[in-house]
N, C-alpha and C positions, 0 to 999 in steps of 0.2 A: 380548702383544705383545713382540716382540723388544726388549730393553732398549737403547735409543740410547746410544752412547758420547758423553762430553763434552758433554752435553745443556746443561747449564748455560752452559758456556764458547760453546758454538754461538750460543745466544740472547743471551748478553752482547754477543758481538762482531758478529753479524750485525744485532742490534738490530732486530728486525721491528717496524713500526710499522702502525697501521690503514690498511687499504686498499692497503697496497704488495703488489707480486707478486715471488713468489719460485720458484726451481727447485730441486728436489730430484733430483739425476741418479742416486741410488741409493736409491730409494724404500724398498726392503725391506717391512717390514709397517707403516710409516707412523709410526714413533716420533717421529723428528725433524719430519717434516711437521706432525703434529698440533698440536706446540706453536707452531710457527711459524704455522699457520693460526689458532690461537686468539689470537695477537698481532696478526695482520692483519685481523681480523674489523672490519667485517661484510662488506666487499666485495673484500678481498685474495684473489687467486686464487694457486694453485700449480700448477706443471707438473711432474709427478713421472714419471719413468722407471725401468724395471727391466728387466732381460733375461729374467726369469722370470714367465709369465703367472701362475702361482699367487701370486707376491708381489703383483702387480697387483690381484688379486682380494681377497687377505687386506687389503692396505692400504685398499682402497676401502671394504670393510666395516668396518673398525677405525675409519676417519675419519667414516663415516656414522653409525656407532653412537655416535660421540661429537659428534654434533650438527653436522658438518660438512656444508653442502649441496652437492649435486651440482654445482650452477652454479659452485662455487669450485673445482672440481677439473678438471684436464687431465691424464688419465693415459694413458701410451703404454708398451706393451711395445717395448723396443729398447735398444740401447746409448748410453750417454751421450756417446759420442763424436759423436753425431749430433744434439746438442741444438740446433745452430743450424739444422739442417733442421726440427726438431719445433717449433720457435719459429715459424718461417715458415709451416708447414703450419696451425698452430692460432692463427695471428694473435696470438701471446703477447708482449706488450710491456711497456715500462716495467719491466724486472727490476732490483730493488734488491739482490737476492742469490741466490748459487748456492752449493748444499752439495754435496760428494762425499764420502762415507763409504766408503773402500774397503776395509772389512773384510767378511769373508766371513759373510754371514747363517747363522745357526745353522741354518735350515731345510736348508741344502744339507748340512751335516754329519749333521743328525738324522734327516731324512725324505725326502731327494731320491732315495735309493738310486743315486747316479750315480758312486760311488767317490771322493768328496772326503776320505774319512777313511780310514786305515789301521785304525782300531779297529773297523771293521765290515767283513765279508767280501762286497764287493759287485763289479759289473762294472766294468772300467776305462774309464770314460766321460769325467767331468770337465767336460761341457759346461754352462755356465749356460742356453745357448738351444739345445736339441737341434734345433728345427726350422729354426735358421738357422746353424748350425755344423756342419760335415762332420767335421773333425778330431777324433780322440777319443785319450784316453791310451792306448788298447789299440793303435791305428795306430801311434803313436809308439813304444812299447815293441816291438811286434813286427815292424815294417817298417822303421824308420829305421837308418842305418848305426851302428854303434858309436860312431865319432866325434861324429856328430851328436847322439847320447843324451847322452854325455858333455859336449858343449857346452852343451846345454840345462839339465842338472843344475847345471853351474858357474856359467852365466850368470844363470839365473833363481832358483837355490836356494843359490848361493855354497857348494856342497858340496865339501869337500876331497877326498874319495874318489870323485869322479864318474867317474873313468876305470876304476878298480876295479869300480865298480858296473856301468858299462855294459859291460864285458867279461864280467862273470858273467851279465848279462841276456841278451847275445847268446849265450852258451855254452849258457844253459837253454832259450832258445827254439828251439834247432837240436833239441832232445830234444823238446819240448812247448810249445805256445803257451802265453803267460802271460796268463791270462784275467782274474784277479781282485786285488783290493786286497791280499789275504792272499798270493796268490803273488808278488807284487812285494814286498811288506814282507819276507817271509822271504829273497828274494835279497838285498836291502839289508842286511838284520841280518846275514847271514853274510859280507857283503862288508866290514864295517866293525869294526876292533878296538875292544875297550873294553867298559864296562859296558853293561847293558840300556838305561839311559837315554841313554848316548852314542848307541848304535845307533838308539834311537827319534827322536833329534834328526835324525839323518842320514836316517831315513824320512819325518820331517816336511819337512825341506827338499826331499827329491826330489819328493814329493807337490805342494808349493808350486810347484816349478818346472814340472811338468807341468801344472798348473792354470793358471798364467800362460802358458804356452806354447799350450795348447788354445785359450785365450779371448782371446789377444793382449792382455794386460791392460796391459802397459806401453806398447804402441803405442797404445792407445786413450787412455791417460792423456796422453801426450805431444801427440797431436792435439786433445784437448778443451779443454786450457789456453787456447790462443790464441783458439778459437771462443768460450769462455766469457767471456773478457774483452772480446771484441767485442760480445756480446749485452748485457752489463752496462749501466745507465744510469750517468751520471757520479755519483760517490759511492757506486756500489754496490759489493759485496765478493764475493769468491770464497774460499770456505773449502774446504779438502780435508785430510781425515783420513786418515791412511796407517798402515800397520800393520808395514811391514818396510823395511829400508834402501834397498831397489832403489826402491820408490814414493817414498820421502821424499826420496831423492837427485834424482829428477827434478822433484819439484814445487819443492825448495829452490833448484835451479839455474835453472829456468825463472822462479820469481817473482823471483829476484835480477837475471836478464837483463832482465825486463820493468820491473823498479823503477829501472832505470838511465835510463829515459826519463821525461819530465816528465809522462807519461800516466798513470802508475801509481805508487803508494805501498805500500811493504812495511810491512805492520802488525805481523808477527811478526818481530822480529829472531832470536828462539830460537822453537822450537816449544812450543805449549801442550801439556801433557800432563795426564792424569788425577790427580786429587787422590788422597791416601792412602785416604780414606774411599770414593771410587768404586772404586779398585782391590780393596778388601775387600769391596765389595758385587758387583762385577762383573769378575772376574778377567780376561776379555778386554780389558779398558780398558788394561792395564798397558803395553802397547807402542804405544798410539795417540798419534799426534802430528798436531796440526792447525797448518797454517799458512795465513795469510790475506793477501790483496792487494787493495789497493782502486783502482778507476779514479777518476781525478781529475776 
């Protein structure tokens, strides 16, 4: 099972109790959900959503293998931005906590073959949900205008060499279509001065930007927060784990805005981060930041 980030801190702050209901909007392979369900037994239920059907299937198997009954699970393939709709469709009520872990599941990097990583030569796809998402990274790279591409790299990747990279992409595609992650990585690397490490950081930022754009990740995050807060019972908490500054900025600003009313209380003045021990055991946790808000 994918190792869940900030698990101890999630459980301490959401504080699941017997028979309470929770939502895991980023189910993944079920790591966080399993521990929440253990603490909400015997009758607490969990609504879990994930964009990828493979993750839904794996999570269900993992949970049932660990003695979680099917009756306690409501699993939906879809975008967490629609959780308000999913709660209505499934008559899922009395929600005491909602968790969103915005980290990229290792399955997408290691097994999906959709071009999420430049360390493998794969087609430029980057869709979490190919059945319901039309736009691909290939289409952006090979058909968008140079200025549009540069803006995506700068806005979603905060890449300083965005314009130079975009120009070289457009020049290259006039000769031949850019089809794979390796094709794109080579263009980025020759566009950026400095050491191989500096070049690869630019590659990573560009890949992040494309993934965010293809899947409309920031728009989904902005839209889910007000709906999630509405769904919560009084006393319920929304916890969001982000992994880069763009996500964290959205969460920080919206939580601050809502906490200025009497209806919500900001639990985390500063984000919760991983312990040194967790970072040593799970390197992907080093950039994780969790913010929590409570409905009064």
